[in-house]
C-alpha positions in Angstrom: 33.5 81.5 -16.7 36.3 82.9 -14.8 38.0 85.8 -16.3 41.8 86.3 -18.0 42.3 88.4 -14.5 40.9 85.5 -12.1 42.8 83.2 -13.5 46.0 85.3 -13.2 45.6 85.7 -10.2 44.8 81.9 -9.3 48.3 81.2 -11.1 50.0 83.7 -8.5 48.2 82.1 -5.8 49.6 78.8 -6.6 53.3 80.1 -7.5 53.4 81.2 -4.2 52.0 78.5 -2.5 54.8 76.4 -4.0 57.3 78.9 -3.0 56.8 78.2 0.2 56.7 74.3 0.4 60.0 74.4 -1.7 61.9 77.1 0.4 60.5 75.6 3.7 62.8 72.7 3.4 65.8 73.8 1.9 65.9 77.3 2.2 66.1 77.3 6.0 69.2 75.6 6.6 70.9 77.3 3.3 69.7 80.4 4.7 71.2 80.2 7.7 74.4 79.1 6.5 74.5 81.8 4.2 73.9 84.5 6.6 76.5 83.4 9.4 79.4 83.0 6.1 78.2 86.3 4.6 77.9 88.1 7.8 81.2 87.0 9.4 82.9 88.0 5.7 81.2 91.2 6.0 82.6 92.1 9.5 85.9 91.3 8.9 85.8 93.4 5.8 84.0 96.2 6.9 86.3 96.1 10.1 89.5 96.0 8.1 88.1 98.8 5.8 87.2 100.5 9.1 90.7 100.5 10.6 92.3 101.4 7.2 90.2 104.5 6.9 90.4 105.6 10.5 94.4 105.6 9.9 94.5 107.2 6.9 92.1 110.4 8.2 94.4 110.5 10.9 97.4 110.5 8.5 95.7 113.4 6.7 95.1 115.5 10.4 99.2 114.6 11.0 99.3 116.1 7.6 97.9 119.3 8.1 99.4 119.7 11.4 102.7 119.0 10.4 102.6 121.6 7.3 101.5 124.3 10.0 104.7 123.0 11.9 107.0 123.8 9.3 106.0 127.3 8.8 105.6 127.7 12.5 109.4 126.6 12.4 109.7 128.8 9.4 108.3 132.0 11.3 110.2 131.7 14.4 113.2 131.6 12.3 112.6 134.6 10.1 110.7 136.5 13.5 114.9 135.9 15.0 116.3 137.0 11.8 118.9 139.7 12.4 117.5 142.0 9.6 114.1 142.2 11.0 115.3 143.1 14.7 117.7 145.3 13.6 114.6 147.1 11.3 112.6 146.7 14.5 115.5 148.5 16.6 116.6 151.1 14.7 115.3 154.7 15.0 112.9 154.6 12.0 111.4 151.3 11.8 108.4 151.8 9.4 110.9 152.6 6.7 113.5 150.0 7.0 111.2 147.4 7.9 109.5 147.0 4.5 113.0 147.2 2.9 114.0 144.2 5.2 111.3 141.9 4.2 111.9 142.4 0.5 115.8 141.6 1.0 114.8 138.4 2.7 111.4 137.5 0.7 113.1 134.2 -0.8 112.9 132.8 2.2 108.7 132.9 2.2 108.4 130.9 -1.0 106.1 128.6 1.1 103.5 131.4 1.5 101.8 133.5 -0.8 101.7 136.2 1.1 102.8 137.6 4.8 102.7 140.3 6.8 104.1 142.1 9.9 101.7 143.8 11.9 100.6 145.0 15.2 97.9 143.3 17.7 95.6 146.1 16.5 96.1 145.3 12.8 98.4 148.2 11.6 100.6 146.5 9.2 104.1 147.7 9.3 105.3 145.4 6.2 103.9 143.2 3.7 104.8 141.1 1.0 102.9 139.3 -1.4 104.3 136.8 -4.3 107.4 138.7 -3.7 106.4 142.4 -4.0 105.8 144.7 -1.4 102.1 144.6 0.3 100.6 146.8 2.5 97.3 147.5 4.5 94.7 146.7 1.6 96.0 143.5 1.1 96.0 142.3 4.6 92.6 144.0 5.1 91.4 141.7 2.2 93.3 138.5 4.6 90.5 139.1 7.4 87.8 137.9 5.0 89.3 134.1 5.4 89.9 134.9 8.7 87.9 136.8 11.0 90.2 136.4 14.3 93.1 138.1 12.9 94.8 141.1 14.7 93.0 144.2 14.1 89.2 142.4 13.4 87.1 145.2 15.3 84.9 142.0 16.1 86.1 138.7 16.2 83.7 136.0 15.4 83.4 132.0 15.7 85.2 130.1 15.1 88.8 130.9 16.8 92.1 130.7 15.1 93.5 127.1 16.4 96.7 127.1 18.8 100.0 124.8 18.2 100.5 123.1 21.7 103.9 124.1 22.8 106.8 121.8 24.1 105.0 121.7 27.5 101.9 120.8 26.0 100.1 123.9 26.8 99.2 126.9 24.1 102.3 128.0 22.3 102.2 131.8 20.6 101.4 130.0 17.0 97.9 130.1 16.1 96.6 129.0 12.6 93.2 128.4 10.8 92.1 126.6 7.1 89.3 128.4 5.9 87.1 128.2 2.7 84.8 131.0 1.3 83.0 129.5 -1.5 86.1 130.1 -4.1 89.4 128.8 -3.0 90.6 127.2 0.4 93.5 129.6 2.6 95.9 128.2 5.5 96.5 131.5 7.9 99.4 130.9 10.5 99.9 133.7 12.7 102.9 133.8 15.6 104.1 136.3 17.7 107.2 138.2 17.4 109.0 139.9 20.6 111.1 143.1 19.3 114.2 143.4 21.3 113.6 145.4 24.2 113.9 148.9 24.3 112.9 148.6 20.3 110.2 151.9 19.5 107.6 149.8 17.7 107.2 147.9 20.9 107.2 150.9 22.7 104.6 152.7 20.4 102.4 149.6 19.7 102.9 146.8 22.1 103.2 143.6 21.1 104.0 142.2 17.0 102.9 139.8 15.0 103.9 138.4 12.0 100.9 136.6 9.5 100.9 134.2 6.4 98.8 132.8 4.0 98.9 130.1 1.4 96.5 128.9 -1.2 95.6 125.1 -0.8 96.0 124.2 -4.5 96.1 120.9 -6.4 99.8 120.5 -6.8 99.7 121.1 -2.5 97.2 118.6 -2.6 98.6 116.1 -5.1 102.1 116.7 -2.8 100.6 115.9 0.8 98.8 112.9 -1.0 102.1 111.5 -2.4 104.0 112.4 1.0 101.7 110.7 3.0 100.5 108.1 0.9 97.1 108.8 0.9 94.8 108.6 -2.9 93.0 111.1 -4.5 93.2 114.1 -1.8 91.3 117.1 -3.5 88.4 119.8 -1.8 84.8 119.3 -2.7 81.5 121.3 -1.9 79.3 118.5 -1.4 79.8 116.6 1.7 81.0 112.8 1.1 78.9 110.4 2.2 81.5 108.1 4.3 82.5 110.1 7.5 85.8 108.4 7.5 87.0 110.2 4.1 86.1 113.6 4.6 87.6 116.4 7.0 85.4 119.3 7.3 87.0 123.0 6.0 85.2 125.4 7.7 83.8 128.9 6.2 85.0 132.3 7.6 81.4 132.6 9.3 81.9 129.1 11.2 79.4 127.1 8.6 81.0 124.0 6.4 80.9 124.7 3.3 84.1 122.3 1.7 86.1 119.3 2.9 88.6 117.7 2.1 88.1 114.2 1.0 90.1 111.2 -0.5 89.7 107.6 -1.5 91.1 105.5 1.5 92.4 102.5 1.0 90.1 98.9 1.6 92.2 96.1 2.3 88.8 94.4 3.3 87.9 94.4 -0.2 91.1 92.3 -1.1 90.2 89.8 1.5 86.7 89.4 0.1 88.1 88.8 -3.3 89.5 85.2 -1.7 86.2 84.6 -0.5 84.1 85.2 -3.7 84.5 82.1 -5.6 83.1 80.1 -2.1 80.2 83.0 -2.0 79.8 82.5 -5.9 79.1 78.7 -5.6 76.6 79.4 -2.3 75.1 82.0 -4.4 74.6 79.9 -7.4 73.1 77.6 -5.2 70.6 79.5 -4.0 70.2 81.1 -7.5 69.3 77.5 -9.0 66.4 76.8 -6.5 65.0 80.2 -6.5 65.1 80.5 -10.2 62.6 77.5 -10.8 60.3 79.6 -8.6 60.8 82.4 -10.2 59.8 81.4 -13.3 56.3 80.3 -12.4 55.5 83.3 -10.5 56.8 85.8 -13.2 54.3 85.6 -15.7 51.6 86.4 -13.2 53.6 88.9 -11.1 54.1 90.6 -15.0 50.6 90.8 -15.7 49.4 92.1 -11.7 52.0 94.3 -12.2 51.2 96.1 -15.6 47.1 96.2 -14.6 48.0 98.3 -11.6 50.5 100.2 -13.8 47.3 100.6 -15.7 45.2 101.4 -13.3 47.1 104.0 -11.7 48.1 105.7 -15.0 44.8 105.8 -15.9 43.4 107.0 -12.6 46.4 109.9 -12.0 47.3 110.5 -15.8 46.0 112.2 -19.0 46.4 109.4 -21.5 46.5 111.8 -24.6 48.9 114.4 -23.2 50.9 112.1 -20.2 50.2 114.9 -18.0 48.3 114.8 -14.5 44.7 114.8 -15.5 41.5 116.5 -13.7 41.1 114.2 -10.7 45.1 114.6 -9.6 44.8 118.4 -10.4 41.9 118.5 -7.5 43.9 116.6 -5.5 47.6 118.4 -5.4 45.4 121.4 -5.0 43.7 120.7 -2.1 47.4 119.2 -0.6 48.7 123.0 -1.4 46.1 124.6 0.0 46.2 122.6 3.2 49.8 123.5 3.5 48.7 126.7 2.7 46.1 127.0 5.6 48.9 125.1 8.1 51.6 127.2 7.5 49.3 130.4 8.1 50.5 132.2 4.4 49.4 135.4 3.6 50.0 138.6 1.5 51.2 139.6 -1.9 54.9 138.1 -1.4 53.7 133.8 -0.4 50.4 131.4 -1.3 50.0 130.0 -4.5 48.3 130.9 -7.9 46.0 128.9 -10.0 46.2 129.0 -13.8 43.4 128.2 -16.2 44.5 128.1 -20.0 42.3 127.6 -22.8 44.0 127.2 -26.4 42.7 129.5 -29.2 41.8 128.9 -32.4 42.3 124.5 -31.8 38.7 123.7 -32.7 39.9 125.5 -36.2 43.2 123.2 -36.2 40.9 120.3 -35.1 38.5 121.0 -38.2 40.8 121.3 -41.0 43.3 119.0 -40.5 41.5 116.2 -38.4 41.1 114.8 -35.0 44.5 113.1 -35.2 46.0 116.5 -35.6 44.3 118.0 -33.0 45.7 115.7 -30.5 49.4 116.1 -31.7 48.6 119.7 -30.9 47.8 118.7 -27.3 50.9 116.6 -27.0 53.5 119.7 -28.1 51.4 122.1 -26.2 51.5 119.4 -22.9 55.4 119.5 -23.5 56.0 123.4 -23.8 53.7 124.0 -20.8 56.1 121.5 -18.9 59.0 122.9 -19.4 57.9 126.8 -18.3 57.4 125.4 -14.9 59.5 125.2 -11.9 59.9 122.3 -10.2 57.7 121.5 -7.5 54.7 123.4 -9.6 51.6 121.4 -11.2 50.7 121.3 -15.0 47.6 119.2 -15.8 45.2 118.8 -18.4 42.0 119.5 -17.2 39.8 118.4 -20.4 39.5 119.3 -23.9 41.9 121.8 -24.7 42.2 123.5 -21.4 45.4 123.0 -18.9 45.8 124.1 -15.7 48.9 125.0 -13.7 49.4 125.2 -9.7 52.1 127.8 -9.0 53.6 127.8 -5.6 57.1 128.7 -6.0 58.0 132.3 -6.7 56.6 135.7 -6.2 52.9 136.4 -6.3 51.6 138.3 -8.7 54.6 139.1 -10.2 55.7 135.6 -10.9 52.5 134.4 -12.3 52.7 137.6 -14.5 56.0 136.4 -15.6 55.1 132.7 -15.9 51.8 134.4 -18.1 54.2 135.9 -20.2 56.3 133.1 -20.7 53.4 130.8 -21.9 52.1 133.4 -24.3 55.3 133.9 -25.7 55.9 129.5 -26.3 52.5 129.1 -27.0 52.5 131.7 -29.8 55.3 130.3 -31.5 54.2 127.9 -34.7 53.4 124.5 -34.3 54.6 121.8 -36.6 51.4 119.8 -37.2 51.5 116.9 -39.7 54.0 118.8 -41.7 52.4 122.2 -41.3 53.2 125.0 -39.3 50.3 126.2 -37.3 50.4 129.3 -35.0 47.2 129.0 -32.2 47.1 131.4 -28.6 45.9 130.8 -25.6 43.7 133.0 -22.7 44.9 132.5 -19.1 43.0 133.5 -16.0 44.8 133.5 -12.6 43.4 133.4 -9.2 45.6 134.0 -6.2 45.4 132.1 -2.7 44.8 133.0 -0.1 44.3 136.9 -1.6 41.3 135.5 -3.7 40.1 132.2 -2.3 41.1 129.5 0.2 39.1 126.6 -1.0 39.9 124.5 -4.1 35.7 125.0 -6.0 36.0 128.9 -5.3 39.4 128.8 -6.6 38.8 127.2 -10.0 35.2 129.5 -10.1 37.8 132.9 -9.9 40.2 131.4 -12.0 37.4 130.6 -14.7 35.9 134.0 -14.3 39.4 135.6 -15.0 40.0 133.6 -17.9 36.4 134.7 -19.5 37.6 138.3 -18.7 41.0 137.1 -21.2 38.5 135.5 -23.9 36.2 138.9 -24.1 38.8 141.4 -23.8 40.3 140.0 -27.5 42.2 136.6 -26.4 45.7 136.0 -26.1 46.4 137.7 -23.1 46.4 137.0 -19.0 44.1 138.1 -16.6 44.0 138.3 -12.7 40.7 138.0 -11.2 39.5 141.2 -10.0 36.4 141.9 -7.6 34.1 143.9 -10.8 34.4 140.6 -12.5 31.9 139.0 -10.4 29.7 141.8 -10.4 30.2 142.1 -14.7 29.2 138.1 -14.7 26.8 138.2 -12.1 24.7 141.4 -14.5 25.5 139.2 -17.6 23.8 136.3 -16.2 21.3 138.3 -14.6 20.9 140.0 -18.6 21.0 136.7 -20.0 18.2 135.0 -18.0 15.7 138.0 -17.9 16.5 139.1 -21.3 15.8 135.4 -22.6 12.3 135.5 -20.3 11.4 139.6 -21.4 11.9 138.3 -25.3 9.9 135.2 -24.7 6.8 137.2 -22.7 6.8 140.6 -24.4 8.1 142.5 -21.6 10.3 144.7 -23.9 9.2 147.8 -25.7 10.0 150.1 -28.7 10.7 153.6 -29.3 10.9 155.3 -32.4 13.6 158.8 -33.4 12.3 160.7 -36.2 13.9 161.3 -39.2 12.6 164.5 -40.7 13.4 166.4 -44.0 16.2 168.9 -44.3 14.5 171.9 -43.7 12.9 170.0 -40.8 9.4 170.3 -41.4 8.1 166.8 -42.4 8.7 163.5 -40.8 9.9 160.8 -43.5 10.9 158.3 -41.3 11.4 156.5 -37.5 14.4 154.4 -36.6 13.1 151.5 -34.1 15.5 151.7 -31.0 14.3 149.1 -28.2 14.3 149.7 -24.8 14.0 147.1 -21.5 12.1 148.1 -18.3 13.2 145.5 -15.8 10.6 144.9 -13.0 13.7 145.1 -10.4 16.7 147.5 -12.2 14.3 149.7 -14.0 15.4 151.1 -17.6 18.4 148.8 -18.6 20.4 151.2 -21.7 20.5 149.0 -24.8 24.4 149.3 -24.5 24.5 147.4 -21.2 22.5 144.1 -23.1 22.8 144.3 -26.9 26.6 143.5 -26.3 25.6 140.5 -24.0 22.7 139.5 -26.4 25.6 139.3 -28.8 27.6 137.3 -26.3 25.3 134.9 -25.5 23.2 133.9 -28.4 20.4 136.3 -27.9 20.6 138.5 -30.6 18.9 136.7 -33.0 15.8 136.4 -31.4 16.5 139.8 -29.6 16.4 140.6 -33.5 13.5 139.0 -34.6 11.4 140.3 -32.2 11.9 144.1 -32.9 12.1 143.7 -36.5 8.4 141.8 -35.8 7.0 144.5 -33.4 8.2 147.5 -35.7 6.6 146.1 -38.4 3.3 145.4 -36.2 3.4 149.4 -35.0 4.6 150.8 -38.0 1.8 149.8 -40.0 -0.6 153.0 -39.4 2.0 155.5 -40.6 1.3 155.4 -44.3 4.3 156.7 -46.4 6.6 156.8 -43.3 9.4 154.8 -43.7 10.6 152.1 -40.7 14.3 151.9 -40.0 15.8 149.3 -38.5 19.6 148.2 -37.2 20.6 144.8 -38.1 23.1 143.4 -36.1 26.3 141.8 -37.9 25.7 138.3 -35.9 22.1 138.2 -37.1 23.1 139.7 -40.4 25.7 136.7 -40.8 23.1 134.0 -40.2 21.9 131.6 -42.8 18.5 132.3 -42.7 18.5 136.1 -42.1 17.0 136.8 -45.6 14.4 134.5 -45.1 13.4 135.2 -41.5 13.1 138.9 -42.6 10.8 138.5 -45.8 8.6 135.7 -43.3 8.2 138.5 -40.9 7.0 140.8 -43.7 4.5 138.5 -45.1 3.4 137.3 -41.6 2.7 141.2 -40.3 1.6 142.3 -43.5 4.1 145.0 -43.8 5.0 147.4 -47.0 8.2 146.0 -47.9 9.4 149.4 -49.7 8.5 150.7 -46.4 11.1 149.0 -44.3 14.9 150.3 -44.9 17.8 148.3 -42.6 20.5 149.8 -41.2 23.8 147.8 -42.2 27.3 148.3 -40.5 30.4 148.9 -42.8 31.7 145.7 -40.8 28.8 143.6 -42.0 29.5 144.0 -45.5 33.4 143.7 -45.2 33.9 140.2 -43.5 32.4 138.6 -45.9 31.7 140.1 -48.9 30.4 138.1 -51.5 27.8 136.3 -48.9 26.5 140.0 -48.0 25.9 140.8 -51.6 24.0 138.1 -52.4 21.7 138.8 -49.2 21.6 142.6 -50.0 20.6 141.8 -54.2 17.8 139.0 -52.7 16.8 141.8 -50.1 16.3 144.7 -52.8 14.9 142.2 -54.9 11.6 142.1 -52.3 11.3 146.0 -52.5 13.7 145.9 -48.7 15.6 149.3 -48.5 19.2 149.5 -47.1 21.1 152.2 -45.5 24.9 152.2 -44.3 24.8 152.9 -41.1 27.9 155.2 -39.3 29.7 155.8 -42.6 33.0 157.2 -41.9 33.8 155.6 -38.7 34.8 152.1 -40.1 36.3 151.5 -43.9 34.2 153.8 -45.9 35.4 152.2 -49.4 34.3 153.7 -52.2 34.5 150.5 -53.7 32.0 149.1 -51.0 29.8 152.0 -52.1 29.5 151.1 -56.1 29.3 147.7 -55.2 26.6 147.2 -52.6 23.6 148.3 -53.7 23.0 151.2 -50.6 20.1 153.6 -50.7 20.8 155.6 -48.4 24.6 156.4 -46.3 23.9 157.9 -42.8 26.8 160.3 -41.2 28.0 158.8 -38.4 27.0 161.4 -35.1 31.0 161.9 -34.1 31.3 164.2 -37.0 28.6 166.5 -35.6 29.8 166.3 -31.8 32.4 168.5 -32.1 32.2 170.4 -35.6 33.0 173.6 -36.3 32.0 174.9 -39.5 35.1 175.7 -40.7 36.8 173.1 -39.1 37.9 169.5 -40.3 34.7 167.6 -38.9 32.5 170.1 -41.4 34.9 169.5 -44.3 34.5 166.0 -44.0 30.7 165.7 -43.8 30.6 168.1 -46.6 32.4 165.8 -48.4 30.7 162.7 -47.4 27.1 164.5 -48.5 28.7 165.4 -52.1 29.5 162.0 -52.5 25.9 160.7 -51.7 24.5 162.8 -53.6 26.8 162.0 -56.4 26.2 158.5 -56.2 22.5 159.0 -56.4 22.1 158.0 -52.6 19.9 160.0 -49.8 22.7 160.9 -47.0 21.0 161.5 -43.7 23.1 162.9 -40.9 22.7 161.5 -37.7 23.4 163.4 -33.9 22.3 166.7 -35.1 21.5 168.7 -31.3 21.9 172.7 -32.5 20.2 174.9 -35.3 23.8 175.9 -36.2 24.4 171.9 -37.5 20.7 172.2 -38.7 21.5 175.3 -41.0 25.3 173.5 -41.8 24.1 170.3 -43.1 20.7 172.1 -44.9 23.4 174.1 -46.8 25.5 171.1 -48.0 22.9 169.7 -49.1 21.8 166.3 -46.5 18.6 164.8 -47.3 17.1 163.7 -44.1 17.8 164.7 -40.5 17.8 163.0 -37.3 18.8 164.0 -33.6 17.6 165.2 -30.3 17.1 168.7 -31.9 13.9 167.2 -33.4 13.4 164.4 -31.1 14.6 161.8 -29.1 13.4 158.4 -28.9 9.8 158.2 -28.3 7.2 155.3 -28.1 4.5 155.1 -31.1 2.1 157.3 -29.2 4.3 160.2 -29.6 4.9 159.4 -33.1 1.0 159.8 -33.9 0.8 162.6 -32.2 3.8 164.8 -34.1 2.6 163.1 -37.6 -0.8 164.4 -37.0 0.7 167.8 -36.6 1.4 170.2 -39.9 4.7 171.7 -39.0 5.6 169.6 -36.1 8.9 171.1 -35.1 8.2 174.6 -36.3 8.0 176.2 -32.4 11.4 173.8 -31.6 13.6 175.5 -34.9 12.2 179.1 -34.2 13.1 178.5 -30.4 16.7 177.7 -31.5 
């Protein structure tokens, strides 16, 4: 059975064939008549409009020249006036010329300013708006006409010369310029002093320079006088060359134009033919309406389907942003342009930003997928408003967005955009009537500095994004070379550590916990060690954190507890201390796993002591209390590790059933017996004793520390003064000795 889509295509083909058969018989004849009629009418009306537009353009040119001629006549009259000539011929012309110019200032009403200058640009007299003006005013006028007298390096364009009565270049020059703010007309005319005057002997030729601003009032007067409608000055070039005249800038470029609305007599003619054209048009409309009606349905369906296909292929349906496919295509295009242009350096290129929303899953889980979808739409709207035109914002997938930044300075522009994105996405979103706050992490990679192909650039941006997340989120990070090395190390640790746990390749060392007098070993702390077959001994600081990030800390912790219980069974009466990771403690099966391992190994639970940090009990106090009560019910001891470096609240010591507190090694590192650290250690020791807890001091390295801790009443000591972490065989040897640390203490 044919599909609906195929049926629509069939209808479209039938409509097309019907259109051809109908139009073939009538359309050709009517089309030729219609085309000929329209062509003749358009030619006649267009020619009439063009001729009138040329006439009006000529009137504008004549108006400008007429205005210059009027000012030339005025200057010629002023140049020959008796007052100015008498001043020039006097013994002190510079003193009297300004006075004479002011006295006849009313004759300069057509000018905004006028100056009498030498050929070198020296101002003898000047007037601006009826007030005296000097050299500063004239120098400012040079901005509009760089070829005025006195300009050191005259530049194009040169001033226009008015022809004299014989058609040769005359003594009057003029210019009309627009500097981006206003239009000014300048007129310069030679002034010949009487023979023998002092100024002519000293300075040579003299010129009168006048200028006038072109105002709306002046343009309106020209429009009325020369019968040209709506003369104005515009900064965008009009499209019709017959209704514009360029106004050059001082540097010769064009920044403004005279524009006007030309009369269109052809339009009036066209209105006379409109009824005939309407009749012919109606005939053709009647013919084609029938055909169009038949084809419209099929064409509409085809257009809808094509639109849907294009939209689904290149657009994310939820956010209405480009999707991952379009993002990749545009990135390839930009990289190709970058390669052809040969861009390089810090100031050019492009940047790829990967943005991952923080707390998006919490919004989805709390308010549902509808709220999550609305959040995605609002984030897309905010991101679209932050980028410049030409940049690309896309939804890569889920709660991840991508930006291709091609405009701005790199990397400074990327940092500025990153700051704007962080500020915008930190602002609350109103989702289903509830104000919700999220954040985002951003990774940035630059081309060509970091990479020049799409896959590598995206991989590096993703590495930088990973760095932002690991550094605390709600920040942006540029890709750096060491990130690759760090990522490679993490991948190596993850892959090899998983195998090392499965293949039992790890080992345990034990650090003794001794009585306060240093004579006997009362316990040992299990410390995991990893002797990598290629990289040698890997410090715990380098793989414990990665194990927590990669979800390996639970199997690693269970391996440590199991191996420690097996090896410590032979040390009767010695407590075994095992550190517990916060992630391991919060695991729902933590207590059950501990009890299971104790049962499987046959270890005495009363010898086991789990060391917890303060952060473990603070994050979820109720759950922590339940787990600790369950452990104590099975006989397992609990120690509060690193006491004094976290919250150290008495509430936690009273609420949770700890057996021992361990004073952090940082208090002993720079401790003096009378310093602040000593006072704190003394207080912690007395606090523990008052609460009935055993007190153990970590990081004991000197005899002075030993004596001080013994004096303040600590119960147990642990540190390099007695022993570092050693294999189980060494613990066997030390336990066999009556006083294993006597020689060490005696030597100290």
